[in-house]
N, C-alpha and C positions, 0 to 999 in steps of 0.2 A: 504493500500500500504506500509506503514512504520511500521506495527505492529511487524513484525518478524526481523526487522533490528536494528542494534545498532545505537547509536547517531552519531558515526563517519561515518558509512555507509550513514546515512541520510544526514549528512553535505556534504559528498563528492558528493552524488547524486544531491542534490540541487545546489551545487556550479558548478557541471558539466553542469547542465541544464541552469543555468544562463549564464555561459560562452558560451555555445552553442548558446543560444538566442542572445547574443551580437554579436557573429560571423555571425549569419544569418542576423541580422540587418545590420552589416557592409558590407555584400555582397549585400543585397537587395537595400539599399539606392542608391548606385551609379548606379545599374542596372535600377531602376525605374527612376532616374534622367535622364539618357541617353535616355530612351524610351520616356519620356514626352518631353524632349528637342527636340527630332527628329520630333515632330508633333506640336511644339509651333510656333506661328507666328514669323517670323524672327525679326521684329522690337521689339516686346515684349521680345523675347529671349535675344537680345543683351542689351536692356535698363533695363529690369526688371528681367531677369532670367526666369526660367520655370514658366508656369502658369497652375494652376489646373482648370481653367475655360474652359470648352469644347468649348465655342464660339470662343476662341482664338487658337484652334487647327486646323491644316491643314496638308495635305499630300503632299504639294508641294515639300518638300525635297526628299521624296521617288520617286515622279514622275520624278524629275530631274535626280536622280541617275539611275533609271531604264531606262530612256530614253537614257542615255549615254551608248554607246556600250562597252567602255573600261572596266567599272566595271563589267558588265555582262560577258565579255570575261575572265577577271581575276577570277571571281567567278567560271566559268566553268573549267578553267585550274586548279585552286586549288582543286576543287572537284575531277577531274580526277587524279591529282597527289596524293592526299591524299588516295583515294580509292585504287589505284594501289600500292602505297607504303605500305599501311596496309596489302593488300593481299599478296604481295611478302614477306614482313617481317614475317608475321604469318606462311606462308608456310615453309620458310627457317628455322624459329625457331623450328617448330614442327619436321621437318625432322632431324635437328641437335640434338635436345634435347632427342629424343626417344632413339637412340643408346647409348647416354651418360648416360641414366638412367638405362640401362641394366647391371646387375651385372657381366655378363660374357663377356662384351665387352673389348677386349684386347687393352691396351694403352689409355684408356679413361682418366686416371689421367694426362697423358702427354698432351693429346689434350686439356683437360680442363685448364691446366696450361697455355698453349699458348693463349687460349681465354681470360683468366683472365689477362694475361700480357698486352693485347691490351687495357684493360680498363684503365690502368694507364699510358701507354706509346704509343703515336701515332706518325705517320710520320710527322705530321704538315701540315700547310695550303699549302705551296708551293709544296711539293711532291704529295699531294693529287690533287692539280690542274694539275700538270704535268701528273699524271696518267690518270685523266679524259680526258685531251687533247690528250694523246697518244692513248687512246681508241676511239678517234673520237666521243666523246660524248658531246663536247662543243656545246652549243646552241641547245640542244635536250632535250626532256623530261626525257631521261634516266639519264642525269647528275643530275637530282633532285631525281629520284626514286631509283636508284641502290646504290650509295655510302654509304648511311646510313641504308640500309635495314637490315643489320645484327646487332643486339643489344645483347651484351654478357649478360647483366643483364636479358633480357627477356629469353635467353636460360637457364640461371641458374634457373629462376623462373619456367619455363616450365618443366625443368628436375626434379625439386623438386615435382612438381605436379604429374608427371608420377611415381615417386618413391613412392608416397602415395597411388597409386592404388594397391590393393592386388595382390600378385604374383599368387595366386590360380586361378585368372581369366584367365591369360595366359596359365597356365597349363591345365585348363579345355578346352580352345580353341584348344590347341595342341592335346589333347586326341580326340577331335571331328574332327580332320583332318584339322584344320585351319593353313594356312601358316602365316609367319610373316607379310606379306603385307596385307592379309585378316584380321588378328587380329588388325593391326594398323588402317586400314580404316573403318572396319565394327564394331569393338568392342571398341577400345580405343578412337578414335576421338569423337564418340557420348557422351562419358563420360567426355570429356574435354571442353564442351561448356563454362563453367565459365571462364577458363583460356584463351580460344580462344577469347571470347568476350572482356575480359580485355585487352589483348595484342592488339587486333584490335583497340579498343578505344584509347589506349595510343598512338599507332603509327599514327592513323588518326589525333588526336589532335596535336601531335608533328609536323607532316608535314603541317597541316593546318596553324599553327602559324609560320612556318619557312619562313624566307625571305633571310637569308644570302647566302645560296646556290644559290638561284636565282640571287642574285646580282653578284655572282662570275662567274656563268657558262652561264647565259642566256643574250643574246643581243637583240633578236627579240622581238618586242612589242607584237606580237601575242602569245608568249609563257609565258609572264609574269604572275605570280600568283597574287591572290587578295592582298596578304600582301605587295607586292611591290607597288601596286597602292595606298593602304591605307597609306603606308609610305610617299608617295609623298603628300597625302592629309593632314594627321594628324601631321606628323613630320616636313616635309619641307614646309608645308602651301602652297602647289601648287595643288589645285583641277584642274581637267580637265576643260579647258575653256568652253567645251560644257555643263557642269553642271550649270554654273552661267552666261553665256553670254546672254546678252539682251541689245540691243541698247537703250532701253528706261530707263535703270537703270543707276544711277550715282555710283560713287565709294563706297559710304557708303552703298547703297543698296546691292551692290555686296558682300561686306564684311559680311553683315547680312545673305545673302543667303549662302555664303560660310560656315558660322558657322552652319547653319541648315543642309547643305549637309554633314558636318563632322559627326554629330550625326546619321544621316540616314545611312551613310556608316558603322558606328560601329554596329548598330543594324542588318543590312543585313549580315555583315560578321560573326556575332555571331549566326545567326539562325541555321546553321547545327549542331553546338555543343549543343545548347539548345534542339534541337529536338532529338538528339541521346541519351542523358543521360537517359531519362525515360525508353527507351527500353533496355538499358544495365545495369540499376540499380540493377536488381535482380541477375545478375551475378557478379557485381562489388565487393561486400563485400566479397563473398567467394573467388574470385580470388586474391584479394590483401592480404588476410590472409594466402596464401599458404606458404610463406617464414617463417612465425612464427610458423608453425606446425612442419616442418621438415627442418633442415638446409641443 
C-alpha cells in the first residue's frame, strides 16, 4: 500500500486516517449513549447513568412516546413539511438553474446578480412576517413550505452542474428533433440524479430540523412540527403530561420517566435522517464536489 508513496504522503495518509477515526468516534459515542439511555431502566439511568446490562433495558420510554398522540402528530407534520419543501425547492431550483446555465440566455448575468444580492441582503424578520400575513398564509402549512423554498446557493450549484454537461449532447438532441422541454425532461434530468439527490437531502434535513418558522407562523397545535414538540420536551423541560402521568408515581419517579422519555424522543426524531443517508450516499460525494470542478 505504501511502497510507491513518499514519506510525506504516508505521514499525511496516516494522520488523515487517525483524524478521521477520532471524528467517527466523537460522533458514535454520543449516538450510542443516547440509544442505550433510551432503553435503560429509569431508576438506573438517573442514579447510575446508562447500563450495558441487557437485564436493565426496557422499552417503556418508546411505549410512552408512541402512545402519546402529540409526538406522532408532530412527526407526521414534519414528514409532510419536509417532503413537500424538498420537492418544491428541487423543482424550482432545476427550472431556474437550467436557463441560467445556457450560454445564449439573454440577461442571465443581471438575473444572477439579483439572486446573489439576496444572499447577502434580506428584508428581515418583520417584512417577511408581514408578507406571509398579507398572503393569508399564517397558521397554514404553506407558511412553512413556501418562504424558504428558493435557495440561491442551490441554484448556483445546480447551474454549475448543468454547465458541466457536454454541449454536444444538446446539439445531438436538436438534430434528432428534440425540443427544449423534451431535452430537459427526457435527457438532462436523468443525468442529474446526483445533484437532485443532494439538493433533496439538504432541503429535507434543513426543514426537518427547522423550528423557528413554526414558532412564528403556526398557532394551531394540530399543525405543529416535531421540532416544536421536542423543544418543549428537551429545552423547556415540559414533556406532555400524557407521556409521564401515572397516579401511582411520586415526583421522583416522574422525573426519572421524564428523563427516559427525552432520550426516546431524540432517537425517534433522528430515525428518518439515519434511514435516508444510506440511500443517498452514492450520490452525495459526486454532488457536493460539483462546485470544485467548475466555478
